[in-house]
N, CA, C and O of each residue as an XYZ file, in Angstrom:
460
protein
N      17.396     41.164    -34.874
C      18.941     41.505    -34.838
C      19.348     41.042    -35.898
O      18.851     40.191    -36.636
N      20.430     41.714    -35.981
C      21.779     40.570    -36.717
C      22.237     39.684    -35.677
O      21.929     39.540    -34.494
N      23.334     38.948    -36.715
C      23.724     38.241    -35.845
C      24.812     38.997    -35.272
O      24.877     40.207    -35.489
N      25.961     38.209    -34.325
C      27.107     38.950    -33.819
C      27.962     38.550    -34.980
O      27.972     39.557    -35.688
N      28.433     37.950    -35.357
C      29.501     37.986    -36.727
C      28.959     38.955    -37.817
O      29.800     39.584    -38.459
N      27.584     39.149    -38.103
C      27.186     40.127    -39.089
C      27.341     41.953    -38.638
O      27.348     42.915    -39.407
N      27.449     41.933    -37.156
C      26.949     43.198    -36.755
C      28.634     43.397    -36.723
O      28.973     44.506    -37.137
N      29.657     42.586    -36.338
C      31.031     42.636    -36.356
C      31.328     42.855    -37.811
O      32.176     43.691    -38.124
N      30.863     42.352    -38.472
C      31.667     42.224    -40.093
C      31.551     43.888    -40.607
O      32.333     44.636    -41.193
N      30.287     44.032    -40.118
C      29.883     45.461    -40.659
C      30.070     46.522    -40.227
O      29.821     47.561    -40.838
N      30.645     46.434    -38.848
C      31.523     47.340    -38.266
C      32.740     47.674    -38.686
O      33.183     48.821    -38.738
N      33.467     46.377    -39.084
C      34.821     46.370    -39.704
C      34.767     46.790    -40.956
O      35.600     47.669    -41.173
N      33.860     46.399    -42.211
C      33.473     47.040    -43.550
C      33.269     48.735    -43.618
O      33.634     49.478    -44.529
N      32.565     49.098    -42.355
C      32.409     50.974    -42.162
C      33.864     51.225    -41.694
O      34.506     51.690    -42.636
N      34.500     51.106    -40.742
C      35.707     51.369    -40.377
C      36.681     51.036    -41.692
O      37.578     51.877    -41.760
N      36.743     50.121    -42.666
C      37.863     49.872    -43.293
C      37.739     50.738    -44.533
O      38.750     51.120    -45.122
N      36.272     51.118    -45.022
C      36.153     52.068    -45.948
C      36.821     53.913    -45.055
O      37.564     54.836    -45.391
N      36.332     53.705    -44.362
C      36.453     54.969    -43.428
C      38.084     55.508    -43.604
O      38.433     56.583    -44.092
N      38.975     54.415    -43.050
C      40.633     54.889    -43.551
C      40.820     54.321    -45.039
O      41.869     53.752    -45.346
N      39.934     54.465    -45.813
C      40.272     54.460    -46.802
C      41.021     53.413    -47.456
O      41.859     53.670    -48.320
N      40.603     51.632    -46.876
C      40.992     50.562    -47.627
C      40.262     50.061    -48.644
O      39.107     50.482    -48.707
N      40.629     49.231    -49.512
C      39.522     48.292    -49.916
C      39.818     47.095    -49.870
O      41.034     46.907    -49.825
N      38.910     45.789    -49.861
C      39.082     44.733    -49.211
C      40.385     44.186    -49.557
O      41.088     43.904    -48.587
N      40.783     44.009    -50.500
C      42.320     43.294    -51.062
C      43.083     44.132    -50.718
O      44.212     43.656    -50.830
N      43.156     45.929    -50.065
C      44.276     46.394    -49.228
C      44.486     46.179    -47.848
O      45.484     46.538    -47.222
N      43.175     45.378    -47.246
C      43.065     45.252    -45.874
C      43.277     43.771    -46.246
O      43.910     43.340    -45.282
N      43.131     42.944    -46.951
C      43.499     41.359    -47.311
C      45.496     41.038    -46.999
O      46.242     40.209    -46.477
N      45.547     42.393    -47.770
C      47.116     42.484    -48.029
C      47.663     42.926    -46.793
O      48.712     42.328    -46.553
N      47.390     43.628    -46.049
C      47.666     44.336    -44.958
C      47.993     42.720    -44.040
O      49.089     42.387    -43.590
N      46.858     42.019    -43.964
C      46.859     40.835    -42.622
C      46.775     39.524    -43.343
O      46.021     38.625    -42.970
N      47.521     39.440    -44.325
C      48.085     38.125    -45.213
C      47.313     37.161    -45.402
O      47.726     36.001    -45.398
N      45.538     37.616    -45.681
C      44.855     36.565    -45.944
C      44.061     36.885    -47.950
O      44.342     37.672    -48.854
N      43.317     36.064    -47.825
C      43.107     36.317    -49.396
C      41.925     37.505    -49.161
O      41.306     37.568    -48.099
N      41.701     38.386    -50.221
C      40.190     39.321    -50.375
C      38.976     38.795    -49.368
O      38.371     39.175    -48.365
N      39.035     37.089    -50.771
C      37.794     36.877    -50.098
C      37.335     36.260    -48.627
O      36.214     35.848    -48.329
N      38.671     36.323    -47.685
C      37.991     36.187    -46.276
C      37.641     37.192    -45.505
O      37.020     37.116    -44.445
N      38.145     38.394    -46.176
C      37.884     39.754    -45.761
C      36.308     39.950    -45.904
O      35.454     40.160    -45.042
N      36.200     39.790    -47.476
C      34.517     39.694    -47.557
C      33.880     38.593    -46.826
O      32.689     38.828    -46.624
N      34.188     37.738    -46.474
C      33.529     36.858    -45.836
C      33.300     37.400    -44.665
O      32.124     37.650    -44.400
N      34.634     37.809    -43.392
C      33.942     38.151    -42.645
C      33.301     39.375    -41.720
O      32.963     39.497    -40.543
N      33.328     40.499    -43.308
C      32.290     41.426    -43.180
C      31.029     41.254    -43.585
O      30.152     42.079    -43.329
N      30.819     40.154    -44.264
C      29.147     39.569    -44.592
C      28.914     38.779    -43.049
O      27.721     38.495    -42.944
N      29.624     38.392    -41.960
C      29.608     37.622    -41.207
C      29.496     36.256    -41.693
O      29.309     35.440    -40.790
N      29.549     35.853    -42.696
C      29.574     34.385    -43.093
C      30.975     33.520    -42.764
O      31.295     32.400    -43.164
N      31.716     34.484    -41.856
C      33.029     33.461    -41.338
C      33.336     34.522    -40.177
O      32.992     35.702    -40.241
N      33.963     34.000    -39.214
C      34.206     34.418    -38.179
C      35.562     34.245    -37.716
O      35.858     33.124    -37.302
N      36.453     35.167    -37.711
C      38.058     35.558    -37.719
C      38.452     34.815    -36.102
O      37.775     34.872    -35.075
N      39.766     34.138    -36.324
C      40.401     34.147    -35.214
C      40.860     35.322    -34.113
O      40.917     36.493    -34.486
N      41.144     34.995    -32.912
C      41.354     36.726    -32.154
C      42.671     36.815    -33.106
O      42.622     37.647    -34.012
N      43.424     36.305    -33.020
C      44.781     37.050    -33.754
C      44.844     37.353    -35.498
O      45.768     37.907    -36.094
N      43.511     36.785    -36.116
C      43.054     37.770    -37.219
C      42.023     38.976    -36.827
O      41.841     39.724    -37.788
N      41.549     39.220    -36.049
C      41.262     40.060    -35.374
C      41.640     41.284    -34.781
O      41.173     42.417    -34.666
N      42.797     40.568    -34.398
C      43.961     41.873    -33.690
C      44.533     42.487    -34.740
O      44.592     43.717    -34.735
N      45.193     41.542    -36.116
C      45.990     42.008    -36.965
C      44.617     43.107    -37.749
O      44.887     44.266    -38.061
N      43.006     42.436    -38.003
C      42.465     43.381    -38.991
C      42.506     44.854    -38.366
O      42.974     45.822    -38.966
N      41.831     44.905    -36.791
C      41.652     45.855    -36.190
C      42.713     46.857    -36.057
O      42.383     48.038    -35.946
N      44.621     46.343    -36.053
C      45.577     47.494    -36.215
C      46.031     48.133    -37.723
O      46.799     49.066    -37.959
N      45.277     47.292    -38.630
C      44.827     47.626    -40.134
C      43.963     48.644    -39.794
O      44.484     49.724    -40.072
N      42.891     48.760    -39.322
C      41.888     49.900    -40.211
C      42.024     50.340    -38.648
O      41.088     50.249    -37.854
N      43.558     50.920    -38.256
C      43.345     51.581    -36.765
C      42.229     51.795    -35.920
O      41.682     52.895    -35.854
N      41.865     50.828    -35.282
C      40.408     50.078    -34.377
C      41.643     49.959    -33.210
O      42.854     49.920    -33.433
N      41.116     49.925    -32.212
C      41.377     48.814    -30.894
C      40.905     47.839    -31.256
O      40.009     47.633    -32.075
N      41.772     46.880    -30.370
C      40.545     45.591    -30.502
C      39.666     45.580    -29.799
O      38.903     44.632    -29.985
N      39.279     46.583    -28.634
C      37.687     46.674    -27.728
C      36.943     47.328    -28.965
O      35.899     46.916    -29.471
N      37.598     48.296    -29.303
C      36.790     48.753    -30.118
C      35.604     48.349    -31.237
O      34.496     48.830    -31.477
N      36.215     47.458    -31.692
C      35.567     46.269    -32.661
C      33.897     45.592    -32.222
O      32.857     45.192    -32.746
N      34.481     45.791    -31.019
C      33.616     44.886    -30.432
C      32.699     46.113    -29.535
O      31.800     45.728    -28.787
N      32.858     46.885    -29.608
C      31.723     47.939    -28.676
C      30.449     48.436    -29.898
O      30.334     49.558    -30.390
N      29.647     47.305    -30.155
C      28.524     47.471    -31.156
C      27.312     47.991    -30.691
O      26.278     47.344    -30.519
N      27.508     49.387    -30.462
C      25.947     50.413    -30.642
C      25.204     49.970    -31.523
O      25.666     49.409    -32.516
N      23.945     50.135    -31.331
C      22.756     50.113    -32.074
C      22.553     51.066    -33.006
O      21.842     52.069    -32.943
N      23.382     50.584    -34.052
C      23.911     51.388    -35.435
C      22.863     52.161    -36.065
O      23.124     53.166    -36.726
N      21.751     51.756    -35.896
C      19.987     51.963    -36.194
C      19.597     53.057    -35.861
O      18.815     53.696    -36.565
N      20.101     53.527    -34.630
C      19.412     54.700    -33.914
C      20.245     55.919    -34.233
O      21.412     55.658    -34.528
N      19.900     57.193    -34.239
C      20.971     58.258    -34.543
C      21.401     59.012    -33.329
O      21.860     60.154    -33.351
N      21.169     58.097    -32.014
C      22.145     58.340    -30.919
C      23.143     57.296    -30.876
O      24.097     57.323    -30.098
N      22.949     56.487    -31.612
C      24.448     55.099    -31.684
C      25.080     55.774    -32.445
O      26.073     56.364    -32.019
N      24.698     55.885    -33.783
C      25.233     56.134    -34.704
C      26.351     57.542    -34.007
O      27.570     57.423    -34.134
N      25.859     58.568    -33.432
C      26.439     59.644    -32.994
C      27.351     59.350    -32.472
O      28.451     59.638    -32.942
N      27.189     58.555    -31.115
C      28.427     58.090    -30.016
C      29.168     57.408    -30.782
O      30.358     57.468    -30.471
N      28.904     56.712    -31.762
C      30.138     55.579    -32.303
C      31.497     56.870    -32.709
O      32.717     56.940    -32.565
N      30.408     57.729    -33.266
C      31.436     59.061    -34.308
C      32.226     59.552    -32.825
O      33.410     59.643    -32.502
N      31.091     59.779    -32.209
C      31.933     60.745    -31.116
C      33.409     59.811    -30.127
O      34.515     60.311    -29.918
N      32.945     58.371    -29.669
C      34.169     57.634    -29.649
C      35.240     57.430    -30.187
O      36.272     57.152    -29.576
N      35.087     57.590    -31.913
C      35.990     57.433    -32.524
C      36.631     58.487    -32.650
O      37.791     58.228    -32.973
N      36.422     59.657    -32.542
C      36.938     60.804    -32.924
C      37.874     61.073    -31.784
O      39.019     61.432    -32.055
N      37.366     60.883    -30.089
C      38.152     61.236    -28.932
C      39.504     60.069    -28.977
O      40.705     60.269    -28.791
N      38.814     58.890    -29.278
C      40.036     57.946    -29.175
C      41.057     58.383    -29.618
O      42.129     57.894    -29.261
N      40.993     59.517    -30.598
C      42.390     59.361    -31.236
C      42.988     60.662    -30.898
O      43.956     61.082    -31.533
N      42.345     61.459    -29.722
C      42.835     62.846    -29.007
C      43.804     62.301    -27.782
O      43.842     61.166    -27.307
N      44.515     63.379    -27.448
C      45.631     63.060    -26.441
C      44.608     63.470    -25.216
O      43.434     63.829    -25.307
N      45.347     63.319    -24.152
C      44.501     63.081    -22.673
C      43.767     64.872    -22.455
O      42.726     65.403    -22.066
N      45.133     65.255    -23.008
C      44.711     67.036    -22.256
C      43.900     67.444    -23.903
O      43.478     68.600    -23.865
N      43.727     67.011    -24.749
C      42.914     67.482    -25.523
C      41.520     66.846    -25.419
O      40.582     67.553    -25.786
N      41.246     65.573    -24.955
C      39.760     65.147    -24.598
C      39.487     66.121    -23.240
O      38.408     66.700    -23.361
N      40.125     66.422    -22.088
C      39.691     67.453    -21.436
C      39.161     68.885    -22.124
O      38.156     69.567    -21.927
N      40.188     69.006    -22.927
C      39.648     70.555    -23.662
C      38.334     70.139    -23.759
O      37.408     70.473    -23.019
N      38.279     68.949    -25.278
C      36.710     68.566    -25.871
C      35.540     68.822    -24.613
O      34.511     69.472    -24.797
N      35.878     68.244    -23.444
C      34.663     68.269    -22.700
C      34.397     69.278    -22.030
O      33.273     69.434    -21.552
N      35.585     70.342    -21.831
C      35.423     71.604    -21.456
C      34.199     72.535    -22.151
O      33.227     73.118    -21.669
N      34.777     72.372    -23.660
C      34.218     73.097    -24.348
C      32.685     72.459    -24.614
O      31.692     73.182    -24.703
N      32.656     71.436    -24.694
C      31.308     70.477    -24.785
C      30.436     71.149    -23.590
O      29.297     71.604    -23.690
N      31.048     71.110    -22.732
C      30.440     71.161    -21.263
C      29.549     72.587    -21.259
O      28.330     72.640    -21.097
N      30.342     73.595    -21.452
C      29.904     74.610    -21.995
C      28.813     75.482    -22.635
O      28.086     76.431    -22.340
N      29.180     74.351    -24.057
C      28.033     74.580    -25.314
C      26.830     73.956    -24.512
O      25.937     74.712    -24.131
N      26.779     72.788    -24.278
C      25.439     72.206    -23.630
C      25.534     73.139    -22.834
O      25.965     74.013    -23.587
N      25.417     73.764    -21.505
C      25.019     74.155    -20.499
C      24.589     75.616    -21.384
O      23.510     75.965    -20.905
N      24.957     76.492    -22.358
C      24.388     77.123    -22.889
C      23.676     77.171    -23.601
O      23.020     78.210    -23.535
N      23.368     76.437    -24.454
C      22.183     75.913    -25.497
C      20.915     75.260    -24.543
O      19.751     75.140    -24.926
N      21.416     74.897    -23.291
C      19.931     74.239    -22.669
C      19.513     75.547    -21.517
O      18.505     75.472    -20.814
N      20.371     76.603    -21.477
C      19.849     77.623    -20.601
C      19.219     78.763    -21.995
O      18.766     79.850    -21.636
N      19.232     78.516    -23.107
C      18.401     79.241    -24.020
C      17.311     78.876    -24.318
O      16.452     79.663    -24.716
N      17.098     77.461    -24.171
C      15.857     76.804    -24.943
C      14.501     77.020    -23.933
O      14.637     77.170    -22.719
N      13.293     77.014    -24.547
C      12.754     77.601    -23.437
C      12.379     75.880    -22.707
O      12.451     74.726    -23.130
N      12.021     76.452    -21.588
C      11.553     74.983    -21.020
C      10.187     74.107    -21.491
O       9.951     73.011    -20.982
């Protein structure tokens, strides 16, 4: 298993790319050198909590989301991560709608599948 620093760095790098930022752009947003972002993303440097909060804001993640370290080596872990990212950006009403539709679809699929 990777160290906590490496897993956290990997998560930051993945989300940074997802929002379309380079390491240099992220570094500029949080007022550090690009090398600092590189070191954080590779796990060779640990960031202060203040810097982690700035990074999470810049990559459009809630701070607590950075530390939700699913097993990203498993298909289920990857799917959960994508789902959490998606629904975290919805309004409460939209989340309820997604739950209702998802439950209906899953219920229908389970009725149709042979036992």
